[in-house]
C-alpha positions in Angstrom: 273.1 177.8 194.7 269.4 178.2 193.8 270.2 180.1 190.6 272.7 177.3 189.6 270.0 174.7 190.0 267.6 176.9 188.0 270.2 177.3 185.2 270.9 173.5 185.1 267.1 172.8 185.0 266.6 175.3 182.2 269.5 173.7 180.2 268.0 170.2 180.6 264.6 171.4 179.5 266.1 173.3 176.6 268.1 170.2 175.6 265.0 168.1 175.7 263.1 170.7 173.6 265.9 170.8 171.0 266.0 167.0 170.9 262.3 166.8 170.3 262.5 169.4 167.5 265.3 167.4 165.8 263.4 164.1 166.2 260.2 165.7 164.7 262.2 167.1 161.8 263.8 163.7 161.1 260.4 162.0 161.1 258.9 164.6 158.7 261.9 164.1 156.4 261.6 160.3 156.5 257.9 160.4 155.8 258.5 162.8 152.9 261.1 160.5 151.5 258.8 157.5 151.7 256.0 159.5 150.1 258.2 160.5 147.2 259.3 156.9 146.8 255.6 155.8 146.7 254.8 158.3 144.0 257.8 157.2 142.0 257.0 153.5 142.5 253.4 154.1 141.3 254.6 155.9 138.2 257.1 153.1 137.4 254.5 150.4 138.0 252.0 152.2 135.6 254.7 152.5 133.0 255.6 148.8 133.3 252.0 147.7 133.1 251.3 149.9 130.1 254.4 148.6 128.3 253.6 145.0 129.0 250.0 145.4 128.0 250.2 147.7 125.0 253.7 147.0 123.7 254.0 143.2 124.1 251.0 141.2 125.2 248.7 143.0 122.8 250.6 141.3 119.9 250.6 137.7 121.1 250.1 135.5 118.0 249.6 138.4 115.7 250.2 137.3 112.1 251.4 133.8 113.2 249.8 130.6 112.0 251.5 128.0 114.3 253.5 128.0 117.5 252.1 131.3 118.7 252.8 130.6 122.3 256.2 128.9 122.8 256.4 128.7 126.6 253.8 129.4 129.3 255.0 129.0 132.9 254.3 131.0 136.1 257.6 132.8 135.8 258.1 132.9 132.0 256.0 133.7 129.0 257.4 133.3 125.5 255.4 134.0 122.3 255.7 135.0 118.7 254.0 137.9 116.9 254.3 140.6 114.4 254.6 144.2 115.6 253.1 147.2 113.7 256.5 149.0 113.3 257.9 146.0 111.3 255.1 144.1 109.7 257.4 141.8 107.7 259.3 140.5 110.7 258.1 137.8 113.1 259.4 138.5 116.6 259.9 136.2 119.5 259.2 137.9 122.8 260.0 136.5 126.2 258.8 138.0 129.5 260.7 136.4 132.3 261.1 136.7 136.0 264.6 135.5 136.9 265.8 133.9 140.2 266.1 136.1 143.3 269.2 138.4 143.4 270.4 138.8 146.9 268.1 141.2 148.8 267.0 143.0 145.6 264.1 140.7 144.7 263.2 139.0 141.5 264.1 140.8 138.3 261.4 141.1 135.6 262.9 141.4 132.1 261.6 141.5 128.6 263.5 140.2 125.6 262.7 140.6 122.0 264.6 138.2 119.7 266.9 137.4 122.6 267.9 141.1 123.1 267.0 142.7 126.4 264.5 145.4 125.7 263.1 146.3 129.1 264.1 145.7 132.7 265.1 144.7 135.2 262.2 145.8 137.4 262.4 144.4 140.9 259.4 142.3 142.1 258.7 140.8 145.5 257.1 137.7 143.9 258.3 135.5 141.1 255.1 133.7 139.9 253.3 136.4 138.0 251.5 134.6 135.2 248.3 132.6 135.4 246.9 131.3 132.1 243.3 130.6 131.2 241.5 128.8 128.4 238.4 129.9 126.4 236.1 128.9 129.4 238.1 131.1 131.9 239.5 127.9 133.5 243.2 127.8 134.5 245.3 125.8 132.0 248.9 124.8 131.5 248.3 123.7 127.9 249.9 126.4 125.7 247.7 125.4 122.8 244.5 126.3 124.8 245.6 129.6 126.3 243.3 132.5 125.5 244.1 134.9 128.2 246.6 135.6 131.0 246.4 137.2 134.5 249.5 139.1 135.4 250.2 140.0 139.0 253.1 142.4 139.6 254.3 143.7 143.0 257.1 146.2 142.6 258.9 147.6 145.7 261.5 150.0 147.0 263.3 149.9 150.3 261.8 152.2 152.9 263.7 155.0 154.7 262.1 154.0 158.0 263.0 150.3 158.1 263.8 150.5 161.9 260.1 151.1 162.8 258.8 148.1 160.9 258.1 149.5 157.5 260.8 147.7 155.5 259.4 147.9 151.9 257.2 150.3 150.0 255.1 148.1 147.7 252.7 148.6 144.8 250.7 145.6 143.6 248.9 145.6 140.2 246.8 142.8 138.7 245.6 142.9 135.1 244.3 140.6 132.5 245.1 140.4 128.8 242.9 138.5 126.3 244.8 137.3 123.3 242.4 138.4 120.5 245.0 137.5 117.9 244.7 133.9 119.0 240.9 133.4 119.3 239.9 135.7 116.4 242.0 133.9 113.8 
């Protein structure tokens, strides 16, 4: 009878040990997944910021005499400019954050001449633009805008939602000064 109790005790201890090993392996796997997601999210955020900065906002008002900025709202920025690859064509670019889509977030999209060129990129906030005049004061007057502050917070769902970490987020804030407006 004693050996039977010893066997049962050993089986319980072995079961607990195996359960602990599986739990540890699961936690390591979940952490590794979240770490890979964070690295990917950081790269995507850097690419989005680089594209917005270098590819679009750098050319606000370039080669345009009037109506350089068409619309300037916290969720929408529409402007005209000439891009180096086609110096004879005046483009209209609109950077817009649309309404929230279910649980995905707010889609950031970039249109050039009403054609989708970039996006959607999912944001956790929808008011990303703050506009400033030549004295660095906030303004809503599109004829007085000299710079913009852009606040982006991209996110992914976490693998470990059940322990309180529901989203992996990456927030970036950058400023763009519209030299094509104040130097003309």
